[in-house]
C-alpha positions as CSV (number, residue, x, y, z in Angstrom):
1,M,31.0,-27.1,-46.7
2,E,27.4,-27.1,-47.9
3,N,27.3,-23.3,-47.8
4,A,30.5,-23.1,-49.8
5,I,29.0,-25.5,-52.4
6,T,25.9,-23.4,-52.7
7,Q,28.0,-20.2,-53.0
8,L,30.2,-21.6,-55.7
9,K,27.2,-22.9,-57.7
10,F,25.8,-19.4,-57.5
11,Y,29.0,-17.8,-58.8
12,I,29.3,-20.3,-61.6
13,E,25.7,-19.6,-62.7
14,Q,26.4,-15.8,-62.6
15,S,29.8,-16.0,-64.3
16,Q,30.5,-16.3,-68.0
17,N,34.3,-16.3,-68.3
18,I,35.8,-18.9,-65.9
19,L,39.4,-20.1,-65.4
20,I,40.2,-23.5,-64.0
21,V,43.7,-24.2,-62.8
22,G,45.6,-27.3,-61.6
23,H,48.8,-27.6,-59.8
24,K,52.4,-27.7,-61.2
25,N,53.8,-31.2,-62.0
26,P,50.2,-32.3,-62.5
27,D,49.2,-35.8,-61.4
28,G,46.2,-37.9,-62.3
29,D,43.9,-36.3,-59.7
30,T,44.5,-32.7,-60.6
31,I,44.3,-33.6,-64.4
32,G,41.2,-35.6,-64.1
33,S,39.5,-33.0,-61.8
34,V,40.4,-30.1,-64.1
35,L,39.4,-31.8,-67.3
36,G,36.2,-33.2,-65.8
37,F,35.2,-29.7,-64.5
38,Y,36.2,-28.1,-67.8
39,G,33.9,-30.5,-69.7
40,L,31.1,-29.8,-67.2
41,L,31.4,-26.0,-67.6
42,K,31.5,-26.3,-71.3
43,K,28.1,-28.1,-71.2
44,L,26.8,-25.4,-69.0
45,N,27.6,-23.0,-71.9
46,K,30.4,-21.2,-70.0
47,N,33.4,-19.6,-71.7
48,V,36.0,-21.7,-69.8
49,V,39.7,-21.9,-70.0
50,A,41.6,-24.6,-68.2
51,I,45.3,-24.4,-67.5
52,F,48.2,-26.3,-66.0
53,P,51.5,-24.6,-65.0
54,D,53.4,-27.3,-67.0
55,E,52.8,-30.4,-69.1
56,A,51.2,-33.6,-67.9
57,P,53.0,-37.0,-68.0
58,E,52.6,-38.8,-71.3
59,F,50.5,-41.6,-69.9
60,L,47.7,-39.1,-69.0
61,K,47.6,-37.0,-72.2
62,W,45.0,-39.3,-73.8
63,L,42.3,-38.0,-71.5
64,P,39.3,-36.2,-73.1
65,F,39.8,-32.4,-73.4
66,Y,43.5,-32.5,-72.8
67,N,44.3,-31.1,-76.2
68,E,42.2,-28.1,-75.4
69,I,44.1,-27.2,-72.2
70,L,46.6,-24.3,-72.1
71,I,50.0,-24.8,-70.5
72,F,51.3,-21.7,-68.8
73,D,54.9,-22.4,-69.8
74,T,54.0,-22.2,-73.5
75,H,50.7,-20.1,-73.6
76,E,51.6,-17.4,-71.0
77,K,50.5,-14.5,-73.2
78,K,47.1,-16.0,-74.1
79,I,46.4,-17.0,-70.5
80,I,47.2,-13.5,-69.2
81,E,44.9,-12.0,-71.8
82,F,42.0,-14.2,-70.7
83,L,42.7,-13.3,-67.1
84,S,41.8,-9.7,-67.9
85,T,38.2,-10.8,-68.7
86,V,37.8,-13.6,-66.1
87,D,34.8,-13.6,-63.7
88,L,35.7,-16.6,-61.6
89,I,38.8,-18.6,-60.9
90,I,38.6,-22.2,-59.6
91,G,41.6,-24.1,-58.4
92,L,41.5,-27.9,-58.1
93,D,43.7,-30.3,-56.1
94,F,46.0,-28.0,-54.2
95,N,45.9,-26.2,-50.9
96,E,48.4,-23.4,-51.4
97,K,48.6,-20.8,-54.1
98,I,52.3,-21.5,-54.5
99,R,51.3,-24.8,-56.1
100,M,50.1,-22.9,-59.1
101,G,53.6,-21.9,-60.0
102,K,54.3,-18.7,-61.9
103,I,50.6,-18.2,-62.7
104,A,49.9,-17.4,-59.0
105,E,51.4,-13.9,-59.2
106,F,49.1,-13.0,-62.0
107,I,46.0,-14.5,-60.4
108,E,46.7,-12.6,-57.2
109,Q,46.3,-9.3,-59.1
110,I,42.8,-10.3,-60.5
111,N,39.8,-8.8,-58.7
112,C,37.3,-11.6,-59.0
113,N,36.0,-14.5,-56.9
114,K,38.4,-17.3,-56.3
115,A,37.4,-20.8,-55.2
116,I,39.3,-24.0,-54.4
117,I,38.1,-27.6,-54.3
118,D,40.7,-29.9,-52.6
119,H,41.3,-32.7,-50.2
120,H,44.6,-31.7,-48.7
121,P,44.7,-30.3,-45.2
122,Y,45.1,-26.6,-44.3
123,P,43.7,-24.8,-47.4
124,D,45.1,-21.4,-48.1
125,P,42.8,-18.5,-47.1
126,F,43.8,-16.9,-50.3
127,F,40.7,-18.4,-51.8
128,D,37.3,-16.8,-51.1
129,I,35.4,-20.1,-51.4
130,I,36.9,-23.2,-49.9
131,I,35.4,-26.6,-50.6
132,S,37.7,-28.9,-48.6
133,D,37.4,-32.4,-47.2
134,V,40.5,-34.4,-46.2
135,E,38.4,-37.6,-45.7
136,V,37.6,-38.1,-49.4
137,S,39.9,-40.3,-51.5
138,S,40.7,-37.6,-54.0
139,T,39.8,-34.2,-55.3
140,A,38.1,-35.9,-58.2
141,E,35.7,-37.6,-55.8
142,L,35.0,-34.3,-54.2
143,V,34.3,-32.8,-57.7
144,F,31.7,-35.5,-58.3
145,R,30.1,-34.8,-54.9
146,F,30.0,-31.1,-55.9
147,I,28.3,-31.9,-59.2
148,E,25.7,-34.0,-57.4
149,S,25.0,-31.4,-54.8
150,C,24.4,-28.8,-57.5
151,Q,22.0,-31.2,-59.2
152,W,24.1,-31.2,-62.4
153,I,24.4,-34.9,-62.6
154,N,22.5,-35.1,-65.9
155,T,25.2,-32.8,-67.4
156,I,27.8,-35.6,-67.0
157,D,28.6,-37.6,-70.1
158,I,31.1,-40.4,-70.7
159,N,34.0,-38.0,-71.3
160,I,33.5,-36.0,-68.1
161,A,33.0,-39.3,-66.2
162,T,36.1,-40.8,-67.7
163,C,38.2,-37.8,-66.5
164,I,36.8,-37.9,-62.9
165,F,37.1,-41.7,-62.7
166,T,40.7,-41.4,-63.8
167,G,41.4,-38.9,-61.1
168,I,40.0,-41.2,-58.4
169,M,41.8,-44.3,-59.8
170,T,45.2,-42.6,-60.0
171,D,45.1,-41.0,-56.5
172,T,44.0,-44.2,-54.9
173,L,46.5,-46.3,-56.9
174,S,43.7,-48.3,-58.4
175,F,41.7,-48.3,-55.2
176,N,44.5,-49.6,-53.0
177,V,45.4,-46.4,-51.1
178,N,43.0,-44.1,-49.1
179,A,40.1,-46.1,-50.5
180,H,38.5,-47.7,-47.5
181,R,35.3,-45.6,-47.4
182,P,32.1,-47.0,-49.0
183,S,31.4,-43.6,-50.5
184,T,34.5,-43.9,-52.8
185,Y,33.1,-47.1,-54.4
186,I,29.6,-45.7,-54.6
187,T,31.0,-42.7,-56.6
188,A,33.0,-45.1,-58.8
189,A,30.0,-47.2,-59.5
190,K,28.0,-44.1,-60.5
191,L,30.7,-43.0,-62.9
192,L,30.8,-46.5,-64.4
193,S,27.1,-46.1,-65.2
194,F,28.0,-43.4,-67.7
195,G,29.9,-46.0,-69.8
196,V,33.4,-45.5,-68.3
197,D,35.7,-48.3,-69.5
198,K,37.6,-49.1,-66.3
199,N,39.9,-51.7,-67.9
200,D,40.9,-49.3,-70.7
201,I,41.8,-46.6,-68.2
202,H,43.8,-49.0,-66.0
203,Q,45.7,-50.2,-69.1
204,K,46.5,-46.7,-70.3
205,V,47.5,-45.4,-66.8
206,F,49.4,-48.3,-65.3
207,Y,50.6,-50.3,-68.2
208,S,51.9,-47.8,-70.7
209,Y,55.4,-47.1,-69.5
210,S,58.4,-46.9,-71.8
211,E,61.1,-49.5,-71.9
212,Q,63.5,-47.0,-70.4
213,R,61.2,-46.4,-67.5
214,M,61.1,-50.1,-66.7
215,R,64.9,-50.4,-66.9
216,L,65.1,-47.4,-64.6
217,L,62.8,-49.1,-62.1
218,G,65.0,-52.3,-62.2
219,Y,68.1,-50.3,-61.7
220,A,66.6,-48.3,-58.8
221,L,65.4,-51.4,-57.0
222,H,68.7,-53.3,-57.5
223,K,71.3,-50.5,-57.0
224,K,69.6,-47.6,-55.3
225,M,67.2,-48.9,-52.7
226,K,68.3,-48.7,-49.0
227,I,66.3,-50.6,-46.4
228,I,66.7,-49.6,-42.7
229,H,65.0,-52.4,-40.8
230,E,65.8,-50.7,-37.5
231,W,63.4,-47.9,-38.4
232,S,61.0,-49.8,-40.7
233,T,62.0,-47.5,-43.5
234,G,63.1,-47.9,-47.1
235,Y,64.1,-45.3,-49.6
236,I,65.4,-44.9,-53.2
237,W,67.6,-42.1,-54.6
238,L,68.6,-41.2,-58.1
239,N,70.9,-38.4,-59.1
240,K,70.8,-36.3,-62.2
241,E,73.3,-38.4,-64.2
242,E,71.3,-41.6,-63.6
243,L,68.1,-39.9,-64.6
244,K,69.7,-38.7,-67.8
245,N,71.2,-42.1,-68.6
246,F,67.7,-43.6,-68.5
247,C,66.2,-40.8,-70.6
248,F,64.0,-39.8,-67.7
249,Q,60.7,-38.2,-68.7
250,K,58.0,-36.6,-66.6
251,G,55.9,-39.4,-65.0
252,D,58.7,-42.0,-65.1
253,N,59.0,-41.9,-61.3
254,E,55.3,-42.7,-60.9
255,G,54.8,-45.4,-58.4
256,I,58.5,-46.1,-57.7
257,V,58.2,-44.7,-54.2
258,N,55.8,-47.4,-53.2
259,Y,58.1,-50.4,-53.8
260,P,59.9,-50.4,-50.4
261,L,56.5,-50.8,-48.8
262,N,56.2,-54.2,-50.4
263,I,58.9,-55.4,-48.1
264,K,57.7,-57.1,-44.9
265,G,58.0,-54.7,-41.9
266,I,58.5,-51.5,-43.9
267,K,56.2,-48.7,-42.9
268,L,57.8,-45.6,-44.5
269,A,59.1,-45.3,-48.0
270,A,60.7,-42.3,-49.8
271,L,62.0,-41.4,-53.2
272,F,64.6,-38.7,-53.7
273,L,65.3,-37.3,-57.2
274,E,68.1,-34.9,-57.9
275,K,66.8,-32.0,-60.0
276,E,68.7,-29.0,-61.3
277,N,68.3,-26.7,-58.3
278,Y,66.6,-28.9,-55.7
279,I,65.8,-32.4,-54.5
280,K,62.3,-33.7,-55.2
281,I,60.9,-35.9,-52.5
282,S,58.0,-38.3,-52.6
283,M,56.9,-40.1,-49.4
284,R,54.5,-42.9,-48.7
285,S,53.6,-44.7,-45.4
286,I,51.2,-47.2,-43.9
287,G,49.3,-47.1,-40.7
288,N,49.7,-44.1,-38.5
289,V,53.2,-43.1,-39.8
290,P,52.7,-39.3,-40.7
291,A,54.3,-38.8,-44.1
292,N,52.8,-35.4,-44.3
293,E,54.2,-34.3,-41.0
294,I,57.7,-35.5,-41.9
295,I,57.6,-33.5,-45.1
296,S,56.0,-30.4,-43.8
297,K,58.3,-30.1,-40.7
298,H,61.6,-31.0,-42.2
299,F,61.3,-30.2,-45.9
300,V,59.1,-27.9,-48.1
301,G,55.8,-29.5,-48.9
302,G,53.0,-31.5,-47.4
303,G,50.2,-33.9,-48.3
304,H,48.2,-36.6,-46.6
305,L,48.9,-38.9,-43.7
306,N,50.1,-41.7,-45.9
307,A,51.1,-39.8,-49.1
308,A,53.1,-36.6,-49.2
309,G,55.6,-34.8,-51.4
310,G,58.0,-31.9,-51.2
311,E,61.4,-30.4,-52.0
312,E,64.8,-29.7,-50.4
313,Y,66.4,-26.6,-51.8
314,N,69.4,-26.0,-49.5
315,L,71.2,-29.4,-49.4
316,S,72.9,-31.7,-51.8
317,L,71.3,-35.1,-52.6
318,E,73.8,-36.8,-50.2
319,D,73.1,-34.4,-47.4
320,T,69.4,-34.6,-47.9
321,L,69.6,-38.4,-47.4
322,K,71.6,-37.9,-44.3
323,K,69.1,-35.5,-43.0
324,F,66.2,-37.9,-43.7
325,E,67.9,-40.7,-41.8
326,S,68.7,-38.4,-38.9
327,I,65.0,-37.5,-38.4
328,L,63.7,-41.1,-38.3
329,P,64.3,-41.5,-34.5
330,L,61.9,-38.6,-34.0
331,Y,59.1,-40.9,-35.3
332,K,60.0,-44.0,-33.5
333,T,56.6,-44.1,-31.8
334,Y,55.0,-44.7,-35.2
335,L,57.8,-46.6,-36.9
336,L,58.3,-49.1,-34.2
337,E,54.6,-49.5,-33.3
338,K,53.5,-53.2,-33.5
């Protein structure tokens, strides 16, 4: 990885027009990583454009630089024009080009160096430069490590640090998931030294939900959560009509998938949301239960050992739930492990 870091640093130094891209349905890690990197490159006097395929959840739009970001859904023409001049493309927090959404087909046609910084397994060889480490808590932590390795630490200011810290905080659920390595806390401490207000970030990210979102959560837990003690599993499902009734907005499902894991003995949790043409699936687990394998082998998607996400395009919501329950016995070694 050190060679890849050196190579990307060289290309950044040699490039003037740089595009940074995050994944579709952006979460806190990709948003914090993209915005932090964007701020860094601006201070390095680069002509940089940062894009997301679609809008961020409302509770993350307060982040520094977000109002300077281009959304492909609404700024397609402007983004394509910039692509004709770009020297370097950097993707953050995804391992497959398909995660870029529609922008991927345009990026494929661009003859320039392409890099990826990510912490998901099996990065796509589509990228020329791959900086990947599945052991880190988040892509944001890996971004900070990259900045340190390039000796650009003095370029970081409170805005850049706030973005990167938010990426780490959100992907670890406030340092409760995938945050057992000392390096994560060392990185967090360094970011705090730039004046990051941890309490303010936590308030804005975890305590800024709408009233309707809270009512949706209550309904989901009371009416739509199924616990299968036999397989140490719990899941929640919501159909299109229910989402509409609760005025569902992007980000309202944040964290809901984790609730079944609060029940004693539950090792695997899932959330199924019925969208217009597919079923969106979020999955969380504890211990050695391979959420990423369950998603990648039986649905479309992937992720980490204890946190994964994907889609089901061929089945109804009801049939997707039946399919999910039917595959649980395949993982009895993990689910029934004491």
